[in-house]
C-alpha positions in Angstrom: 0.1 0.3 0.0 1.3 3.4 -0.8 1.6 5.8 2.2 -0.9 8.8 2.4 1.8 11.3 1.4 3.2 9.3 -1.6 -0.4 9.0 -2.8 -1.3 12.8 -2.7 1.9 13.2 -4.4 0.9 11.0 -7.2 -2.2 12.5 -7.7 -1.1 16.0 -7.8 1.4 15.2 -10.2 -1.5 13.9 -12.5 -3.6 16.9 -12.1 -3.8 19.0 -15.2 -5.8 22.0 -15.9 -9.3 20.6 -17.4 -11.1 23.6 -17.5 -11.0 26.8 -19.7 -11.2 30.5 -18.6 -14.4 33.1 -18.7 -15.5 36.3 -17.7 -17.9 36.3 -14.9 -19.5 39.3 -13.1 -17.4 40.2 -10.0 -20.8 40.0 -8.1 -20.7 36.4 -8.8 -17.4 35.2 -8.6 -17.5 34.1 -4.6 -15.1 30.7 -4.8 -14.4 31.0 -8.2 -10.4 30.1 -9.2 -8.8 33.6 -10.9 -7.7 32.7 -14.6 -4.9 35.5 -14.2 -3.6 38.2 -12.2 -5.1 41.4 -11.0 -3.5 44.2 -11.4 -4.7 47.6 -10.0 -5.3 49.9 -13.0 -6.0 53.1 -10.1 -4.3 53.9 -6.7 -6.2 53.1 -3.7 -7.1 55.3 -2.6 -7.4 57.9 -5.5 -6.3 60.8 -3.5 -5.0 61.9 -0.4 -8.2 61.7 2.2 -9.1 62.4 5.7 -8.3 59.4 8.4 -10.7 61.5 11.0 -13.3 63.9 11.4 -11.8 67.2 12.3 -9.9 70.0 10.5 -7.1 70.2 7.6 -4.7 72.9 7.7 -1.0 73.5 6.7 1.2 72.7 9.7 3.4 76.0 9.4 0.2 78.0 9.8 0.0 77.3 13.7 1.4 80.1 15.8 -0.1 78.1 18.7 -2.8 77.0 21.0 -4.5 80.7 21.6 -4.2 80.9 17.8 -7.4 80.9 15.7 -7.9 79.9 12.0 -10.9 81.1 9.8 -12.6 78.2 8.5 -12.5 78.6 4.9 -14.4 75.6 3.6 -16.1 72.4 4.3 -15.3 69.2 2.6 -17.5 66.2 3.0 -16.8 62.5 1.5 -17.3 62.6 -2.1 -17.1 66.5 -2.6 -14.5 68.4 -4.3 -12.4 70.7 -2.2 -10.7 73.6 -3.4 -7.0 74.9 -2.7 -6.8 76.0 0.9 -6.2 79.4 1.4 -3.0 80.7 3.6 -3.6 80.7 7.0 -6.8 79.3 7.2 -8.5 75.4 8.1 -10.9 73.5 6.5 -13.5 71.7 8.1 -13.3 67.8 6.9 -15.1 64.6 7.1 -13.2 61.0 7.2 -12.8 59.9 3.7 -13.4 63.5 2.3 -10.2 64.3 -0.2 -7.6 66.7 1.4 -7.5 70.3 0.0 -4.5 70.9 -2.1 -2.0 72.9 0.4 -3.0 70.9 3.4 -0.5 69.0 4.8 -2.0 68.1 8.6 -5.4 66.9 9.8 -6.2 67.8 13.3 -8.9 65.4 15.1 -12.0 67.4 16.2 -11.5 66.1 19.5 -8.0 68.4 19.6 -10.0 71.6 18.2 -12.6 74.4 19.8 -15.1 75.8 17.4 -15.7 79.4 17.8 -19.3 81.1 18.0 -17.7 83.1 15.2 -16.9 80.3 12.7 -13.3 80.0 13.4 -11.5 77.3 15.0 -8.6 77.1 17.6 -6.6 74.1 17.8 -5.5 73.4 21.0 -3.1 70.4 20.3 -1.0 70.4 16.7 0.0 66.9 15.9 3.1 66.0 13.8 3.1 66.9 10.2 1.1 64.6 7.9 -1.4 63.2 10.4 -4.4 61.7 10.0 -4.0 61.9 6.1 -4.3 58.7 4.3 -2.3 59.2 1.4 -2.8 58.1 -2.7 -2.0 54.5 -3.1 -1.5 53.5 0.5 -3.7 50.7 0.0 -2.7 49.8 -3.3 -0.4 51.8 -5.8 -1.5 51.3 -9.6 0.4 48.5 -11.6 0.5 46.4 -7.8 -0.7 42.6 -8.3 -3.5 42.3 -5.7 -4.7 38.8 -6.3 -2.8 35.9 -8.0 -4.0 33.3 -10.7 -5.1 30.1 -9.0 -6.6 32.0 -6.1 -10.1 31.3 -5.0 -11.9 34.2 -4.3 -13.3 35.0 -1.1 -15.6 37.8 0.2 -13.1 39.9 0.9 -11.1 39.2 -2.5 -14.6 40.5 -4.5 -14.4 43.5 -2.4 -10.9 44.1 -3.1 -11.7 43.8 -6.8 -14.6 45.8 -6.6 -12.5 48.6 -5.1 -10.8 48.7 -8.3 -13.9 49.4 -10.2 -13.6 45.8 -11.8 -17.3 44.8 -12.6 -15.7 41.3 -14.2 -12.9 39.3 -13.6 -11.5 36.2 -15.2 -12.1 33.3 -13.9 -11.8 29.3 -14.5 -15.0 27.6 -15.3 -16.2 25.3 -12.7 -14.8 21.8 -12.4 -17.5 19.3 -13.4 -17.3 16.3 -11.5 -20.0 13.3 -12.1 -20.9 11.5 -9.0 -21.7 8.0 -8.9 -23.3 6.0 -5.8 -22.8 2.3 -6.1 -24.8 -0.4 -4.1 -27.9 -2.4 -4.5 -28.6 -2.1 -0.7 -28.9 1.8 -1.3 -31.9 4.1 -1.0 -32.4 7.8 -2.0 -33.8 9.5 1.5 -37.7 9.9 1.0 -38.3 6.5 -0.3 -39.5 3.7 0.8 -36.7 1.5 2.7 -36.8 -1.9 2.2 -35.3 -5.0 4.2 -31.4 -4.7 3.9 -32.0 -1.1 2.4 -29.7 2.0 3.8 -30.3 5.3 3.1 -27.7 7.1 0.6 -25.6 9.4 3.0 -22.7 9.3 0.6 -24.3 11.3 -2.2 -25.0 14.0 0.2 -21.7 13.9 2.0 -19.5 13.8 -1.1 -22.1 16.7 -3.1 -21.8 18.9 0.0 -18.0 19.0 -0.2 -17.5 19.3 -3.9 -19.5 22.2 -3.7 -18.4 23.7 -1.0 -14.9 23.7 -3.0 -16.9 25.3 -5.9 -17.2 22.5 -8.2 -20.1 21.5 -10.0 -22.0 18.4 -9.1 -22.9 16.0 -11.8 -25.3 13.8 -10.1 -26.0 10.8 -11.8 -27.5 8.7 -9.0 -27.4 5.2 -7.5 -26.0 2.5 -9.9 -26.8 -1.3 -9.3 -24.2 -3.7 -8.6 -23.6 -5.0 -11.9 -20.7 -4.7 -14.3 -23.5 -3.6 -17.4 -24.8 -1.1 -15.1 -21.4 0.4 -13.8 -20.0 0.4 -17.1 -23.0 2.6 -18.8 -22.8 5.2 -16.0 -19.1 5.2 -16.2 -19.6 6.1 -20.3 -22.2 8.6 -19.5 -20.0 10.1 -16.7 -16.9 10.5 -19.0 -19.0 12.2 -21.7 -20.9 14.7 -19.0 -17.9 15.6 -16.8 -14.2 16.8 -16.5 -13.8 14.4 -13.3 -15.6 11.1 -12.1 -16.3 10.5 -8.8 -17.5 7.2 -7.6 -18.4 5.5 -3.9 -18.4 2.3 -3.1 -17.5 -0.8 -5.3 -13.9 -0.7 -5.4 -12.9 -3.1 -2.9 -12.0 -6.8 -3.4 -15.7 -8.3 -3.1 -17.2 -10.4 -5.3 -20.1 -7.6 -5.6 -17.2 -4.7 -5.9 -17.4 -4.2 -10.0 -16.2 -0.8 -10.2 -12.7 -0.8 -10.3 -12.7 -4.2 -13.1 -15.0 -1.8 -15.1 -12.3 1.0 -14.7 -9.7 -1.2 -16.3 -11.6 -2.5 -18.7 -12.0 1.6 -20.2 -8.8 3.0 -19.5 -6.7 1.6 -16.5 -6.4 2.3 -12.7 -3.0 3.8 -11.7 -3.1 3.5 -7.9 -5.1 1.4 -5.7 -5.2 0.7 -1.7 -3.7 3.9 0.6 -2.2 2.9 3.7 -4.6 5.2 5.5 -7.5 4.5 8.2 -10.4 5.1 7.4 -10.4 4.3 3.7 -7.8 1.8 2.4 -10.1 0.7 -0.9 -8.9 4.3 -2.6 -8.7 3.9 -6.5 -7.4 6.4 -9.0 -7.4 6.1 -12.6 -9.1 7.0 -16.0 -12.2 6.4 -17.8 -10.9 6.8 -21.6 -9.1 10.2 -20.6 -11.4 11.0 -18.0 -9.9 11.0 -14.6 -11.6 8.4 -12.4 -11.5 9.1 -8.3 -12.9 5.6 -6.4 -14.0 6.1 -2.7 -14.7 3.7 -0.4 -18.2 3.2 0.5 -18.1 3.4 4.1 -19.5 6.8 5.4 -16.7 8.3 7.1 -14.0 7.1 4.9 -16.1 8.6 1.7 -15.1 12.1 3.7 -11.9 11.4 4.9 -10.3 10.4 1.7 -12.3 13.1 -0.4 -11.1 15.3 1.9 -7.5 14.6 2.6 -6.6 12.4 -0.7 -8.8 13.9 -3.5 -9.4 17.4 -2.7 -5.4 18.2 -3.8 -5.7 16.6 -7.1 -9.3 18.0 -8.0 -8.2 21.5 -6.7 -5.5 20.9 -9.0 -7.9 20.1 -12.2 -9.7 23.4 -11.6 -6.5 25.3 -11.6 -6.4 26.4 -8.3 -3.1 26.9 -6.4 -3.3 24.1 -4.0 -1.2 24.7 -0.5 -0.5 21.4 1.8 -3.2 21.1 4.5 -1.9 23.5 7.8 -1.8 21.2 10.5 -1.8 22.8 14.1 0.1 21.4 17.4 -2.5 20.9 19.8 -2.8 18.7 23.0 -4.2 15.2 23.0 -6.8 14.8 25.9 -6.5 10.7 25.3 -4.7 7.7 25.2 -4.3 5.4 21.7 -2.1 3.0 20.5 -0.7 3.7 16.8 -1.6 1.4 13.6 0.7 0.2 10.9 -1.8 2.7 8.8 -1.8 6.5 9.1 -5.1 7.5 11.2 -7.1 10.3 11.0 -8.9 10.1 14.1 -12.5 12.1 14.7 -11.4 14.6 17.3 -13.1 18.4 19.0 -11.0 20.6 20.8 -12.0 21.0 24.7 -10.7 22.8 27.7 -8.1 20.0 27.9 -7.2 19.6 24.7 -8.3 17.4 22.2 -11.6 14.9 22.9 -11.8 11.8 20.7 -15.1 10.4 19.8 -15.5 7.2 21.6 -16.2 5.0 18.3 -13.9 5.2 15.6 -15.4 3.1 13.3 -15.5 4.1 9.6 -19.7 3.4 9.5 -20.3 6.0 12.5 -21.2 9.0 10.3 -22.3 10.7 13.4 -18.6 10.9 14.7 -18.1 13.6 12.3 -20.9 15.7 13.1 -19.6 15.7 16.6 -16.1 16.4 15.5 -14.4 19.9 14.6 -11.5 18.3 13.2 -9.2 15.7 12.2 -6.4 14.5 14.6 -3.4 12.9 12.5 -2.0 9.3 14.2 1.0 8.7 12.0 2.0 4.8 11.6 2.7 3.1 14.9 2.4 6.3 17.0 1.1 5.9 20.2 -0.7 9.0 21.7 -0.9 9.8 25.4 -2.7 12.3 26.7 -0.7 15.5 26.9 0.9 14.6 23.6 1.1 17.2 20.7 -0.8 15.8 17.8 -1.6 17.1 14.2 -4.9 19.0 14.5 -6.8 19.4 10.7 -9.4 21.7 12.2 -12.5 21.2 9.6 -12.4 25.1 8.5 -9.1 24.7 7.0 -10.4 22.5 4.4 -14.1 23.2 4.1 
């Protein structure tokens, strides 16, 4: 069996861009992957402006705390100031453009307005105080966002601040999702003897959608070679990547792996991971294929840990390794020959372990807020620092 690290490396090496760029409205670009660097066409802010409500003046015009300066103009955000008259001050508000000639803004708390309209500057700050200079945030020509980044809410705000109504991003990766198993029935249908509701479809589709992909849901496929073949051939025509759950183990009714080999090839099978050993990677014709195990926790773990970097690479996204953080364990657990991803949550004394770590206990994922990585043959004792991957880091 391949180690987890080797399996991820092989999948990442096999990942190639499978989507084309397109122009989308900035308002619709959340979660999309940038297809080009974004360079600022303007300075932000576009002009010197006030960081405070107060008074703008020439620093050299102040002669002491007993001096009063006439207020020559009132400048609000969005208005156009005129050059500042010598020996006067301008009433100014946060975000308003600085008048030519002014070089300092005094906070209104450090001033006293007189009945005749003049203002007394009680305390003068240093020259240049309380001014946001032109281009302080972004200078024209600066690359503010790079190709391959997934756009977050703050990125959309940054793009909008540059006046860009559209952005070039990659088309969403289409992932065909196939659930295999005669025992499966969809929620809302009548559950027959020996049947279980198809939870894997919802777990996998939810993750894929959270990562910004388009899911082509091909439903449940029965455990016959003919049905599996027909579904895989249809998936290869409709999607960029094929993802199946179940049917890749060694049972007599596990037909997916054999059918994929006949239609293209299997390049990787079995990983030293727990849960999720029967993971398969290959191709149906020229379409990449990922075969996940059938147990619900195995689906989640292998999709998050092993498949996600490959899928992101096919989407054109820059893929960083998951960022584990050291956290103290509040449990004891003996090591295994495989790399184990434990369902845990952060408690007052460290990471708490869900009592049942079976790959069939989906409730363990709902209880948890992350995964703890237990390296092969690593014994964990309470108080030991372990690698902790919060779900927020990958979702």
